[in-house]
PyMOL commands that place a pseudoatom at each C-alpha (Angstrom):
pseudoatom trace, name=CA, resn=UNK, resi=1, chain=A, elem=C, hetatm=0, pos=[-58.618, 33.723, -44.080]
pseudoatom trace, name=CA, resn=UNK, resi=2, chain=A, elem=C, hetatm=0, pos=[-60.032, 36.389, -41.788]
pseudoatom trace, name=CA, resn=UNK, resi=3, chain=A, elem=C, hetatm=0, pos=[-58.424, 39.801, -41.662]
pseudoatom trace, name=CA, resn=UNK, resi=4, chain=A, elem=C, hetatm=0, pos=[-56.312, 40.386, -38.531]
pseudoatom trace, name=CA, resn=UNK, resi=5, chain=A, elem=C, hetatm=0, pos=[-57.754, 42.730, -35.932]
pseudoatom trace, name=CA, resn=UNK, resi=6, chain=A, elem=C, hetatm=0, pos=[-56.372, 46.231, -36.377]
pseudoatom trace, name=CA, resn=UNK, resi=7, chain=A, elem=C, hetatm=0, pos=[-56.753, 49.601, -34.750]
pseudoatom trace, name=CA, resn=UNK, resi=8, chain=A, elem=C, hetatm=0, pos=[-54.781, 52.864, -35.108]
pseudoatom trace, name=CA, resn=UNK, resi=9, chain=A, elem=C, hetatm=0, pos=[-51.954, 53.811, -32.785]
pseudoatom trace, name=CA, resn=UNK, resi=10, chain=A, elem=C, hetatm=0, pos=[-52.564, 56.759, -30.454]
pseudoatom trace, name=CA, resn=UNK, resi=11, chain=A, elem=C, hetatm=0, pos=[-50.613, 59.045, -32.797]
pseudoatom trace, name=CA, resn=UNK, resi=12, chain=A, elem=C, hetatm=0, pos=[-52.650, 57.905, -35.791]
pseudoatom trace, name=CA, resn=UNK, resi=13, chain=A, elem=C, hetatm=0, pos=[-55.910, 58.197, -33.845]
pseudoatom trace, name=CA, resn=UNK, resi=14, chain=A, elem=C, hetatm=0, pos=[-55.321, 61.781, -32.732]
pseudoatom trace, name=CA, resn=UNK, resi=15, chain=A, elem=C, hetatm=0, pos=[-53.992, 62.818, -36.128]
pseudoatom trace, name=CA, resn=UNK, resi=16, chain=A, elem=C, hetatm=0, pos=[-57.276, 61.584, -37.574]
pseudoatom trace, name=CA, resn=UNK, resi=17, chain=A, elem=C, hetatm=0, pos=[-59.002, 63.930, -35.102]
pseudoatom trace, name=CA, resn=UNK, resi=18, chain=A, elem=C, hetatm=0, pos=[-56.842, 66.798, -36.380]
pseudoatom trace, name=CA, resn=UNK, resi=19, chain=A, elem=C, hetatm=0, pos=[-57.762, 65.880, -39.953]
pseudoatom trace, name=CA, resn=UNK, resi=20, chain=A, elem=C, hetatm=0, pos=[-61.446, 65.994, -39.019]
pseudoatom trace, name=CA, resn=UNK, resi=21, chain=A, elem=C, hetatm=0, pos=[-60.960, 69.381, -37.336]
pseudoatom trace, name=CA, resn=UNK, resi=22, chain=A, elem=C, hetatm=0, pos=[-59.453, 70.898, -40.455]
pseudoatom trace, name=CA, resn=UNK, resi=23, chain=A, elem=C, hetatm=0, pos=[-62.702, 70.256, -42.347]
pseudoatom trace, name=CA, resn=UNK, resi=24, chain=A, elem=C, hetatm=0, pos=[-64.166, 73.151, -40.303]
pseudoatom trace, name=CA, resn=UNK, resi=25, chain=A, elem=C, hetatm=0, pos=[-61.490, 75.559, -41.574]
pseudoatom trace, name=CA, resn=UNK, resi=26, chain=A, elem=C, hetatm=0, pos=[-62.713, 78.483, -43.650]
pseudoatom trace, name=CA, resn=UNK, resi=27, chain=A, elem=C, hetatm=0, pos=[-59.274, 79.395, -45.076]
pseudoatom trace, name=CA, resn=UNK, resi=28, chain=A, elem=C, hetatm=0, pos=[-59.115, 79.274, -48.883]
pseudoatom trace, name=CA, resn=UNK, resi=29, chain=A, elem=C, hetatm=0, pos=[-55.343, 78.822, -49.157]
pseudoatom trace, name=CA, resn=UNK, resi=30, chain=A, elem=C, hetatm=0, pos=[-54.684, 75.953, -46.755]
pseudoatom trace, name=CA, resn=UNK, resi=31, chain=A, elem=C, hetatm=0, pos=[-56.820, 73.959, -44.343]
pseudoatom trace, name=CA, resn=UNK, resi=32, chain=A, elem=C, hetatm=0, pos=[-55.137, 72.977, -41.091]
pseudoatom trace, name=CA, resn=UNK, resi=33, chain=A, elem=C, hetatm=0, pos=[-56.394, 71.156, -38.016]
pseudoatom trace, name=CA, resn=UNK, resi=34, chain=A, elem=C, hetatm=0, pos=[-54.823, 70.680, -34.590]
pseudoatom trace, name=CA, resn=UNK, resi=35, chain=A, elem=C, hetatm=0, pos=[-55.607, 68.953, -31.314]
pseudoatom trace, name=CA, resn=UNK, resi=36, chain=A, elem=C, hetatm=0, pos=[-53.900, 69.078, -27.933]
pseudoatom trace, name=CA, resn=UNK, resi=37, chain=A, elem=C, hetatm=0, pos=[-53.722, 65.819, -25.990]
pseudoatom trace, name=CA, resn=UNK, resi=38, chain=A, elem=C, hetatm=0, pos=[-52.632, 64.899, -22.508]
pseudoatom trace, name=CA, resn=UNK, resi=39, chain=A, elem=C, hetatm=0, pos=[-52.557, 61.365, -21.088]
pseudoatom trace, name=CA, resn=UNK, resi=40, chain=A, elem=C, hetatm=0, pos=[-54.270, 60.112, -24.262]
pseudoatom trace, name=CA, resn=UNK, resi=41, chain=A, elem=C, hetatm=0, pos=[-57.198, 62.498, -23.682]
pseudoatom trace, name=CA, resn=UNK, resi=42, chain=A, elem=C, hetatm=0, pos=[-58.040, 65.240, -26.153]
pseudoatom trace, name=CA, resn=UNK, resi=43, chain=A, elem=C, hetatm=0, pos=[-58.315, 68.551, -24.263]
pseudoatom trace, name=CA, resn=UNK, resi=44, chain=A, elem=C, hetatm=0, pos=[-58.510, 71.112, -27.093]
pseudoatom trace, name=CA, resn=UNK, resi=45, chain=A, elem=C, hetatm=0, pos=[-59.223, 71.428, -30.801]
pseudoatom trace, name=CA, resn=UNK, resi=46, chain=A, elem=C, hetatm=0, pos=[-58.440, 74.100, -33.367]
pseudoatom trace, name=CA, resn=UNK, resi=47, chain=A, elem=C, hetatm=0, pos=[-58.647, 74.835, -37.069]
pseudoatom trace, name=CA, resn=UNK, resi=48, chain=A, elem=C, hetatm=0, pos=[-57.476, 77.859, -39.030]
pseudoatom trace, name=CA, resn=UNK, resi=49, chain=A, elem=C, hetatm=0, pos=[-59.738, 80.702, -40.052]
pseudoatom trace, name=CA, resn=UNK, resi=50, chain=A, elem=C, hetatm=0, pos=[-60.707, 84.282, -39.388]
pseudoatom trace, name=CA, resn=UNK, resi=51, chain=A, elem=C, hetatm=0, pos=[-61.546, 85.374, -35.811]
pseudoatom trace, name=CA, resn=UNK, resi=52, chain=A, elem=C, hetatm=0, pos=[-65.169, 85.283, -34.558]
pseudoatom trace, name=CA, resn=UNK, resi=53, chain=A, elem=C, hetatm=0, pos=[-67.252, 88.154, -35.875]
pseudoatom trace, name=CA, resn=UNK, resi=54, chain=A, elem=C, hetatm=0, pos=[-65.005, 88.615, -38.912]
pseudoatom trace, name=CA, resn=UNK, resi=55, chain=A, elem=C, hetatm=0, pos=[-66.190, 87.583, -42.357]
pseudoatom trace, name=CA, resn=UNK, resi=56, chain=A, elem=C, hetatm=0, pos=[-64.996, 84.073, -43.201]
pseudoatom trace, name=CA, resn=UNK, resi=57, chain=A, elem=C, hetatm=0, pos=[-61.886, 83.758, -45.335]
pseudoatom trace, name=CA, resn=UNK, resi=58, chain=A, elem=C, hetatm=0, pos=[-63.750, 81.912, -48.092]
pseudoatom trace, name=CA, resn=UNK, resi=59, chain=A, elem=C, hetatm=0, pos=[-66.243, 84.779, -48.151]
pseudoatom trace, name=CA, resn=UNK, resi=60, chain=A, elem=C, hetatm=0, pos=[-63.517, 87.359, -48.751]
pseudoatom trace, name=CA, resn=UNK, resi=61, chain=A, elem=C, hetatm=0, pos=[-62.601, 88.078, -45.138]
pseudoatom trace, name=CA, resn=UNK, resi=62, chain=A, elem=C, hetatm=0, pos=[-58.818, 87.832, -45.629]
pseudoatom trace, name=CA, resn=UNK, resi=63, chain=A, elem=C, hetatm=0, pos=[-57.382, 90.004, -48.375]
pseudoatom trace, name=CA, resn=UNK, resi=64, chain=A, elem=C, hetatm=0, pos=[-53.979, 88.325, -48.221]
pseudoatom trace, name=CA, resn=UNK, resi=65, chain=A, elem=C, hetatm=0, pos=[-55.473, 84.858, -48.790]
pseudoatom trace, name=CA, resn=UNK, resi=66, chain=A, elem=C, hetatm=0, pos=[-57.544, 86.168, -51.692]
pseudoatom trace, name=CA, resn=UNK, resi=67, chain=A, elem=C, hetatm=0, pos=[-54.451, 87.652, -53.324]
pseudoatom trace, name=CA, resn=UNK, resi=68, chain=A, elem=C, hetatm=0, pos=[-52.589, 84.383, -52.749]
pseudoatom trace, name=CA, resn=UNK, resi=69, chain=A, elem=C, hetatm=0, pos=[-55.330, 82.483, -54.611]
pseudoatom trace, name=CA, resn=UNK, resi=70, chain=A, elem=C, hetatm=0, pos=[-55.167, 85.040, -57.443]
pseudoatom trace, name=CA, resn=UNK, resi=71, chain=A, elem=C, hetatm=0, pos=[-51.426, 84.465, -57.755]
pseudoatom trace, name=CA, resn=UNK, resi=72, chain=A, elem=C, hetatm=0, pos=[-50.488, 87.986, -56.648]
pseudoatom trace, name=CA, resn=UNK, resi=73, chain=A, elem=C, hetatm=0, pos=[-48.580, 86.694, -53.588]
pseudoatom trace, name=CA, resn=UNK, resi=74, chain=A, elem=C, hetatm=0, pos=[-46.198, 83.737, -53.518]
pseudoatom trace, name=CA, resn=UNK, resi=75, chain=A, elem=C, hetatm=0, pos=[-46.678, 80.900, -51.045]
pseudoatom trace, name=CA, resn=UNK, resi=76, chain=A, elem=C, hetatm=0, pos=[-45.121, 81.739, -47.679]
pseudoatom trace, name=CA, resn=UNK, resi=77, chain=A, elem=C, hetatm=0, pos=[-44.893, 85.469, -48.414]
pseudoatom trace, name=CA, resn=UNK, resi=78, chain=A, elem=C, hetatm=0, pos=[-46.638, 88.388, -46.661]
pseudoatom trace, name=CA, resn=UNK, resi=79, chain=A, elem=C, hetatm=0, pos=[-47.841, 86.074, -43.905]
pseudoatom trace, name=CA, resn=UNK, resi=80, chain=A, elem=C, hetatm=0, pos=[-47.991, 89.033, -41.514]
pseudoatom trace, name=CA, resn=UNK, resi=81, chain=A, elem=C, hetatm=0, pos=[-50.919, 90.363, -43.568]
pseudoatom trace, name=CA, resn=UNK, resi=82, chain=A, elem=C, hetatm=0, pos=[-52.999, 87.198, -43.083]
pseudoatom trace, name=CA, resn=UNK, resi=83, chain=A, elem=C, hetatm=0, pos=[-55.796, 87.712, -40.527]
pseudoatom trace, name=CA, resn=UNK, resi=84, chain=A, elem=C, hetatm=0, pos=[-56.610, 84.000, -40.184]
pseudoatom trace, name=CA, resn=UNK, resi=85, chain=A, elem=C, hetatm=0, pos=[-55.772, 82.474, -36.812]
pseudoatom trace, name=CA, resn=UNK, resi=86, chain=A, elem=C, hetatm=0, pos=[-53.661, 79.345, -37.132]
pseudoatom trace, name=CA, resn=UNK, resi=87, chain=A, elem=C, hetatm=0, pos=[-55.098, 75.994, -36.058]
pseudoatom trace, name=CA, resn=UNK, resi=88, chain=A, elem=C, hetatm=0, pos=[-52.418, 75.500, -33.401]
pseudoatom trace, name=CA, resn=UNK, resi=89, chain=A, elem=C, hetatm=0, pos=[-53.030, 78.984, -31.966]
pseudoatom trace, name=CA, resn=UNK, resi=90, chain=A, elem=C, hetatm=0, pos=[-56.773, 78.347, -31.875]
pseudoatom trace, name=CA, resn=UNK, resi=91, chain=A, elem=C, hetatm=0, pos=[-56.230, 75.072, -30.023]
pseudoatom trace, name=CA, resn=UNK, resi=92, chain=A, elem=C, hetatm=0, pos=[-54.074, 76.891, -27.472]
pseudoatom trace, name=CA, resn=UNK, resi=93, chain=A, elem=C, hetatm=0, pos=[-56.682, 79.654, -27.086]
pseudoatom trace, name=CA, resn=UNK, resi=94, chain=A, elem=C, hetatm=0, pos=[-59.343, 76.972, -26.742]
pseudoatom trace, name=CA, resn=UNK, resi=95, chain=A, elem=C, hetatm=0, pos=[-57.516, 75.830, -23.594]
pseudoatom trace, name=CA, resn=UNK, resi=96, chain=A, elem=C, hetatm=0, pos=[-57.809, 79.354, -22.175]
pseudoatom trace, name=CA, resn=UNK, resi=97, chain=A, elem=C, hetatm=0, pos=[-61.492, 79.616, -23.115]
pseudoatom trace, name=CA, resn=UNK, resi=98, chain=A, elem=C, hetatm=0, pos=[-62.225, 76.283, -21.433]
pseudoatom trace, name=CA, resn=UNK, resi=99, chain=A, elem=C, hetatm=0, pos=[-60.373, 77.376, -18.299]
pseudoatom trace, name=CA, resn=UNK, resi=100, chain=A, elem=C, hetatm=0, pos=[-57.630, 74.785, -18.613]
pseudoatom trace, name=CA, resn=UNK, resi=101, chain=A, elem=C, hetatm=0, pos=[-54.794, 75.948, -16.364]
pseudoatom trace, name=CA, resn=UNK, resi=102, chain=A, elem=C, hetatm=0, pos=[-51.115, 75.779, -17.260]
pseudoatom trace, name=CA, resn=UNK, resi=103, chain=A, elem=C, hetatm=0, pos=[-50.743, 72.577, -15.277]
pseudoatom trace, name=CA, resn=UNK, resi=104, chain=A, elem=C, hetatm=0, pos=[-53.312, 70.998, -17.583]
pseudoatom trace, name=CA, resn=UNK, resi=105, chain=A, elem=C, hetatm=0, pos=[-51.212, 71.533, -20.710]
pseudoatom trace, name=CA, resn=UNK, resi=106, chain=A, elem=C, hetatm=0, pos=[-47.777, 70.908, -19.224]
pseudoatom trace, name=CA, resn=UNK, resi=107, chain=A, elem=C, hetatm=0, pos=[-46.300, 67.835, -20.857]
pseudoatom trace, name=CA, resn=UNK, resi=108, chain=A, elem=C, hetatm=0, pos=[-49.098, 67.656, -23.448]
pseudoatom trace, name=CA, resn=UNK, resi=109, chain=A, elem=C, hetatm=0, pos=[-48.803, 66.704, -27.115]
pseudoatom trace, name=CA, resn=UNK, resi=110, chain=A, elem=C, hetatm=0, pos=[-49.757, 68.938, -30.055]
pseudoatom trace, name=CA, resn=UNK, resi=111, chain=A, elem=C, hetatm=0, pos=[-51.033, 67.110, -33.134]
pseudoatom trace, name=CA, resn=UNK, resi=112, chain=A, elem=C, hetatm=0, pos=[-51.165, 69.234, -36.276]
pseudoatom trace, name=CA, resn=UNK, resi=113, chain=A, elem=C, hetatm=0, pos=[-51.742, 68.508, -39.948]
pseudoatom trace, name=CA, resn=UNK, resi=114, chain=A, elem=C, hetatm=0, pos=[-48.746, 70.756, -40.714]
pseudoatom trace, name=CA, resn=UNK, resi=115, chain=A, elem=C, hetatm=0, pos=[-45.616, 71.793, -38.838]
pseudoatom trace, name=CA, resn=UNK, resi=116, chain=A, elem=C, hetatm=0, pos=[-46.368, 74.793, -36.557]
pseudoatom trace, name=CA, resn=UNK, resi=117, chain=A, elem=C, hetatm=0, pos=[-45.086, 78.200, -37.676]
pseudoatom trace, name=CA, resn=UNK, resi=118, chain=A, elem=C, hetatm=0, pos=[-42.597, 80.149, -35.547]
pseudoatom trace, name=CA, resn=UNK, resi=119, chain=A, elem=C, hetatm=0, pos=[-45.288, 82.044, -33.589]
pseudoatom trace, name=CA, resn=UNK, resi=120, chain=A, elem=C, hetatm=0, pos=[-47.328, 78.920, -32.864]
pseudoatom trace, name=CA, resn=UNK, resi=121, chain=A, elem=C, hetatm=0, pos=[-44.153, 77.093, -31.873]
pseudoatom trace, name=CA, resn=UNK, resi=122, chain=A, elem=C, hetatm=0, pos=[-43.360, 79.811, -29.323]
pseudoatom trace, name=CA, resn=UNK, resi=123, chain=A, elem=C, hetatm=0, pos=[-46.879, 79.661, -27.886]
pseudoatom trace, name=CA, resn=UNK, resi=124, chain=A, elem=C, hetatm=0, pos=[-46.805, 75.867, -27.669]
pseudoatom trace, name=CA, resn=UNK, resi=125, chain=A, elem=C, hetatm=0, pos=[-43.456, 75.921, -25.867]
pseudoatom trace, name=CA, resn=UNK, resi=126, chain=A, elem=C, hetatm=0, pos=[-44.746, 78.563, -23.455]
pseudoatom trace, name=CA, resn=UNK, resi=127, chain=A, elem=C, hetatm=0, pos=[-47.759, 76.499, -22.317]
pseudoatom trace, name=CA, resn=UNK, resi=128, chain=A, elem=C, hetatm=0, pos=[-45.637, 73.418, -21.773]
pseudoatom trace, name=CA, resn=UNK, resi=129, chain=A, elem=C, hetatm=0, pos=[-46.194, 71.326, -24.909]
pseudoatom trace, name=CA, resn=UNK, resi=130, chain=A, elem=C, hetatm=0, pos=[-43.439, 68.697, -24.909]
pseudoatom trace, name=CA, resn=UNK, resi=131, chain=A, elem=C, hetatm=0, pos=[-44.097, 66.937, -28.202]
pseudoatom trace, name=CA, resn=UNK, resi=132, chain=A, elem=C, hetatm=0, pos=[-45.178, 67.919, -31.713]
pseudoatom trace, name=CA, resn=UNK, resi=133, chain=A, elem=C, hetatm=0, pos=[-46.709, 65.297, -33.993]
pseudoatom trace, name=CA, resn=UNK, resi=134, chain=A, elem=C, hetatm=0, pos=[-46.941, 66.668, -37.527]
pseudoatom trace, name=CA, resn=UNK, resi=135, chain=A, elem=C, hetatm=0, pos=[-48.291, 65.543, -40.872]
pseudoatom trace, name=CA, resn=UNK, resi=136, chain=A, elem=C, hetatm=0, pos=[-46.748, 68.085, -43.246]
pseudoatom trace, name=CA, resn=UNK, resi=137, chain=A, elem=C, hetatm=0, pos=[-44.403, 71.041, -43.614]
pseudoatom trace, name=CA, resn=UNK, resi=138, chain=A, elem=C, hetatm=0, pos=[-44.905, 74.788, -43.325]
pseudoatom trace, name=CA, resn=UNK, resi=139, chain=A, elem=C, hetatm=0, pos=[-42.884, 77.597, -45.020]
pseudoatom trace, name=CA, resn=UNK, resi=140, chain=A, elem=C, hetatm=0, pos=[-42.324, 79.489, -41.766]
pseudoatom trace, name=CA, resn=UNK, resi=141, chain=A, elem=C, hetatm=0, pos=[-41.584, 76.719, -39.275]
pseudoatom trace, name=CA, resn=UNK, resi=142, chain=A, elem=C, hetatm=0, pos=[-38.733, 76.741, -36.776]
pseudoatom trace, name=CA, resn=UNK, resi=143, chain=A, elem=C, hetatm=0, pos=[-38.087, 73.231, -35.581]
pseudoatom trace, name=CA, resn=UNK, resi=144, chain=A, elem=C, hetatm=0, pos=[-34.687, 74.328, -34.316]
pseudoatom trace, name=CA, resn=UNK, resi=145, chain=A, elem=C, hetatm=0, pos=[-36.383, 76.449, -31.654]
pseudoatom trace, name=CA, resn=UNK, resi=146, chain=A, elem=C, hetatm=0, pos=[-38.587, 73.533, -30.619]
pseudoatom trace, name=CA, resn=UNK, resi=147, chain=A, elem=C, hetatm=0, pos=[-35.613, 71.203, -30.344]
pseudoatom trace, name=CA, resn=UNK, resi=148, chain=A, elem=C, hetatm=0, pos=[-33.708, 73.809, -28.327]
pseudoatom trace, name=CA, resn=UNK, resi=149, chain=A, elem=C, hetatm=0, pos=[-36.628, 73.857, -25.880]
pseudoatom trace, name=CA, resn=UNK, resi=150, chain=A, elem=C, hetatm=0, pos=[-36.494, 70.083, -25.578]
pseudoatom trace, name=CA, resn=UNK, resi=151, chain=A, elem=C, hetatm=0, pos=[-39.647, 69.460, -27.597]
pseudoatom trace, name=CA, resn=UNK, resi=152, chain=A, elem=C, hetatm=0, pos=[-39.774, 66.059, -29.279]
pseudoatom trace, name=CA, resn=UNK, resi=153, chain=A, elem=C, hetatm=0, pos=[-40.829, 66.174, -32.931]
pseudoatom trace, name=CA, resn=UNK, resi=154, chain=A, elem=C, hetatm=0, pos=[-42.500, 63.296, -34.753]
pseudoatom trace, name=CA, resn=UNK, resi=155, chain=A, elem=C, hetatm=0, pos=[-43.595, 63.345, -38.381]
pseudoatom trace, name=CA, resn=UNK, resi=156, chain=A, elem=C, hetatm=0, pos=[-46.243, 60.881, -39.556]
pseudoatom trace, name=CA, resn=UNK, resi=157, chain=A, elem=C, hetatm=0, pos=[-46.411, 59.552, -43.098]
pseudoatom trace, name=CA, resn=UNK, resi=158, chain=A, elem=C, hetatm=0, pos=[-49.690, 60.694, -44.657]
pseudoatom trace, name=CA, resn=UNK, resi=159, chain=A, elem=C, hetatm=0, pos=[-50.182, 57.213, -46.075]
pseudoatom trace, name=CA, resn=UNK, resi=160, chain=A, elem=C, hetatm=0, pos=[-50.679, 55.916, -42.531]
pseudoatom trace, name=CA, resn=UNK, resi=161, chain=A, elem=C, hetatm=0, pos=[-53.628, 58.281, -42.029]
pseudoatom trace, name=CA, resn=UNK, resi=162, chain=A, elem=C, hetatm=0, pos=[-55.043, 57.561, -45.472]
pseudoatom trace, name=CA, resn=UNK, resi=163, chain=A, elem=C, hetatm=0, pos=[-54.984, 53.857, -44.621]
pseudoatom trace, name=CA, resn=UNK, resi=164, chain=A, elem=C, hetatm=0, pos=[-57.262, 54.354, -41.601]
pseudoatom trace, name=CA, resn=UNK, resi=165, chain=A, elem=C, hetatm=0, pos=[-59.489, 56.784, -43.467]
pseudoatom trace, name=CA, resn=UNK, resi=166, chain=A, elem=C, hetatm=0, pos=[-59.992, 54.157, -46.152]
pseudoatom trace, name=CA, resn=UNK, resi=167, chain=A, elem=C, hetatm=0, pos=[-60.748, 51.554, -43.501]
pseudoatom trace, name=CA, resn=UNK, resi=168, chain=A, elem=C, hetatm=0, pos=[-63.412, 53.885, -42.117]
pseudoatom trace, name=CA, resn=UNK, resi=169, chain=A, elem=C, hetatm=0, pos=[-64.980, 54.092, -45.564]
pseudoatom trace, name=CA, resn=UNK, resi=170, chain=A, elem=C, hetatm=0, pos=[-64.767, 50.343, -46.071]
pseudoatom trace, name=CA, resn=UNK, resi=171, chain=A, elem=C, hetatm=0, pos=[-66.346, 49.644, -42.688]
pseudoatom trace, name=CA, resn=UNK, resi=172, chain=A, elem=C, hetatm=0, pos=[-69.164, 52.099, -43.390]
pseudoatom trace, name=CA, resn=UNK, resi=173, chain=A, elem=C, hetatm=0, pos=[-69.788, 50.618, -46.839]
pseudoatom trace, name=CA, resn=UNK, resi=174, chain=A, elem=C, hetatm=0, pos=[-69.853, 47.057, -45.521]
pseudoatom trace, name=CA, resn=UNK, resi=175, chain=A, elem=C, hetatm=0, pos=[-72.308, 47.978, -42.779]
pseudoatom trace, name=CA, resn=UNK, resi=176, chain=A, elem=C, hetatm=0, pos=[-74.639, 49.655, -45.258]
pseudoatom trace, name=CA, resn=UNK, resi=177, chain=A, elem=C, hetatm=0, pos=[-74.390, 46.784, -47.727]
pseudoatom trace, name=CA, resn=UNK, resi=178, chain=A, elem=C, hetatm=0, pos=[-75.293, 44.339, -44.965]
pseudoatom trace, name=CA, resn=UNK, resi=179, chain=A, elem=C, hetatm=0, pos=[-78.425, 46.314, -44.206]
pseudoatom trace, name=CA, resn=UNK, resi=180, chain=A, elem=C, hetatm=0, pos=[-77.292, 47.627, -40.832]
pseudoatom trace, name=CA, resn=UNK, resi=181, chain=A, elem=C, hetatm=0, pos=[-79.636, 50.128, -39.277]
pseudoatom trace, name=CA, resn=UNK, resi=182, chain=A, elem=C, hetatm=0, pos=[-77.867, 53.325, -38.322]
pseudoatom trace, name=CA, resn=UNK, resi=183, chain=A, elem=C, hetatm=0, pos=[-79.609, 55.352, -35.593]
pseudoatom trace, name=CA, resn=UNK, resi=184, chain=A, elem=C, hetatm=0, pos=[-80.883, 58.771, -36.599]
pseudoatom trace, name=CA, resn=UNK, resi=185, chain=A, elem=C, hetatm=0, pos=[-81.912, 61.845, -34.657]
pseudoatom trace, name=CA, resn=UNK, resi=186, chain=A, elem=C, hetatm=0, pos=[-84.719, 62.887, -36.983]
pseudoatom trace, name=CA, resn=UNK, resi=187, chain=A, elem=C, hetatm=0, pos=[-87.338, 60.598, -35.445]
pseudoatom trace, name=CA, resn=UNK, resi=188, chain=A, elem=C, hetatm=0, pos=[-87.064, 58.001, -38.196]
pseudoatom trace, name=CA, resn=UNK, resi=189, chain=A, elem=C, hetatm=0, pos=[-86.867, 54.305, -37.366]
pseudoatom trace, name=CA, resn=UNK, resi=190, chain=A, elem=C, hetatm=0, pos=[-85.139, 51.695, -39.447]
pseudoatom trace, name=CA, resn=UNK, resi=191, chain=A, elem=C, hetatm=0, pos=[-83.938, 54.110, -42.101]
pseudoatom trace, name=CA, resn=UNK, resi=192, chain=A, elem=C, hetatm=0, pos=[-80.462, 53.833, -43.512]
pseudoatom trace, name=CA, resn=UNK, resi=193, chain=A, elem=C, hetatm=0, pos=[-78.347, 56.916, -43.750]
pseudoatom trace, name=CA, resn=UNK, resi=194, chain=A, elem=C, hetatm=0, pos=[-75.969, 57.483, -46.608]
pseudoatom trace, name=CA, resn=UNK, resi=195, chain=A, elem=C, hetatm=0, pos=[-72.347, 56.616, -45.956]
pseudoatom trace, name=CA, resn=UNK, resi=196, chain=A, elem=C, hetatm=0, pos=[-70.293, 59.524, -44.764]
pseudoatom trace, name=CA, resn=UNK, resi=197, chain=A, elem=C, hetatm=0, pos=[-67.467, 60.084, -47.218]
pseudoatom trace, name=CA, resn=UNK, resi=198, chain=A, elem=C, hetatm=0, pos=[-64.395, 61.093, -45.234]
pseudoatom trace, name=CA, resn=UNK, resi=199, chain=A, elem=C, hetatm=0, pos=[-61.964, 63.064, -47.387]
pseudoatom trace, name=CA, resn=UNK, resi=200, chain=A, elem=C, hetatm=0, pos=[-58.425, 63.955, -46.409]
pseudoatom trace, name=CA, resn=UNK, resi=201, chain=A, elem=C, hetatm=0, pos=[-58.102, 66.267, -49.364]
pseudoatom trace, name=CA, resn=UNK, resi=202, chain=A, elem=C, hetatm=0, pos=[-59.596, 69.733, -49.646]
pseudoatom trace, name=CA, resn=UNK, resi=203, chain=A, elem=C, hetatm=0, pos=[-63.381, 69.841, -49.597]
pseudoatom trace, name=CA, resn=UNK, resi=204, chain=A, elem=C, hetatm=0, pos=[-65.733, 72.618, -50.589]
pseudoatom trace, name=CA, resn=UNK, resi=205, chain=A, elem=C, hetatm=0, pos=[-67.993, 73.731, -47.724]
pseudoatom trace, name=CA, resn=UNK, resi=206, chain=A, elem=C, hetatm=0, pos=[-71.695, 73.535, -48.494]
pseudoatom trace, name=CA, resn=UNK, resi=207, chain=A, elem=C, hetatm=0, pos=[-72.690, 75.916, -45.715]
pseudoatom trace, name=CA, resn=UNK, resi=208, chain=A, elem=C, hetatm=0, pos=[-71.154, 79.008, -44.192]
pseudoatom trace, name=CA, resn=UNK, resi=209, chain=A, elem=C, hetatm=0, pos=[-71.075, 80.149, -40.614]
pseudoatom trace, name=CA, resn=UNK, resi=210, chain=A, elem=C, hetatm=0, pos=[-69.883, 83.052, -38.529]
pseudoatom trace, name=CA, resn=UNK, resi=211, chain=A, elem=C, hetatm=0, pos=[-70.968, 81.615, -35.210]
pseudoatom trace, name=CA, resn=UNK, resi=212, chain=A, elem=C, hetatm=0, pos=[-67.492, 80.858, -33.943]
pseudoatom trace, name=CA, resn=UNK, resi=213, chain=A, elem=C, hetatm=0, pos=[-67.541, 77.153, -34.768]
pseudoatom trace, name=CA, resn=UNK, resi=214, chain=A, elem=C, hetatm=0, pos=[-69.265, 75.288, -31.941]
pseudoatom trace, name=CA, resn=UNK, resi=215, chain=A, elem=C, hetatm=0, pos=[-67.317, 76.747, -29.070]
pseudoatom trace, name=CA, resn=UNK, resi=216, chain=A, elem=C, hetatm=0, pos=[-64.034, 77.240, -30.910]
pseudoatom trace, name=CA, resn=UNK, resi=217, chain=A, elem=C, hetatm=0, pos=[-62.351, 80.583, -31.440]
pseudoatom trace, name=CA, resn=UNK, resi=218, chain=A, elem=C, hetatm=0, pos=[-62.572, 79.933, -35.188]
pseudoatom trace, name=CA, resn=UNK, resi=219, chain=A, elem=C, hetatm=0, pos=[-65.336, 80.993, -37.522]
for i in range(1, 219): cmd.bond("trace and resi %d" % i, "trace and resi %d" % (i + 1))
show_as sticks, trace
zoom trace
């Protein structure tokens, strides 16, 4: 019996985009990704990390994060000392960098792999975000403020996202096993590329960058 045709819902689809974005994070304590969507169109992306021109967090750029890893600071404490921009804040700043006016974000949806902190919640409310779709929890969130502002809050079960990530892996594996030719940009013809292993869990970056992350305000 053939498998029924499936595809992710819009919420699942854009949360997958946020999960991909967090892979660019350089924060050593927690990787977070966020996207802003309006009318089912992604208009901004963000991930957490130190500002452009500042040494990456995983290279020692944030003293607070380093002390958190060493166990000198408890989770959720001394957050005011962290110099990493949050993913949600970077997505909002991305709108400004791209010249997206306030009317472009009014009524938009913020997808984030965690619940926004108090400061990010205030910024999101200010630019007109009307819905938060979240995948986890954060020590310094304030959902009461969001609800007071009339913001709808939806939490997605991580298992839903893991299901589609696994389907992506299965589809890639089946295509490779069948001998499908995957186009390359290196001039080669007919060569098969290795399957891309999508991981929702923390991954260790193999390269470092301080170039601002392909147009983002992150590094």
